[in-house]
C-alpha positions, 0 to 999 in steps of 0.5 A: 839034427837038434844039435844043428838047430841049436847052433844055428838058431842065433843066426836066424834073421828076424824076419823069414819069407814064408810065402812066394807069388806067382812071380816069385816075389815074397808076399809073406814073412814070419817072425823066425825066432817065434816059429823056428822050435816046435812048441807044446800045445799049451804054449802055441798061439 
């Protein structure tokens, strides 16, 4: 799984939808590259 993540990481868009409203429209996005890998406690914000 980690290998697959490493291969697909460069293909991630800059912004990814993270929340949808009741009408199934995106109403929340996040920077994908900053949150795509797990981080250590000291480096998480």
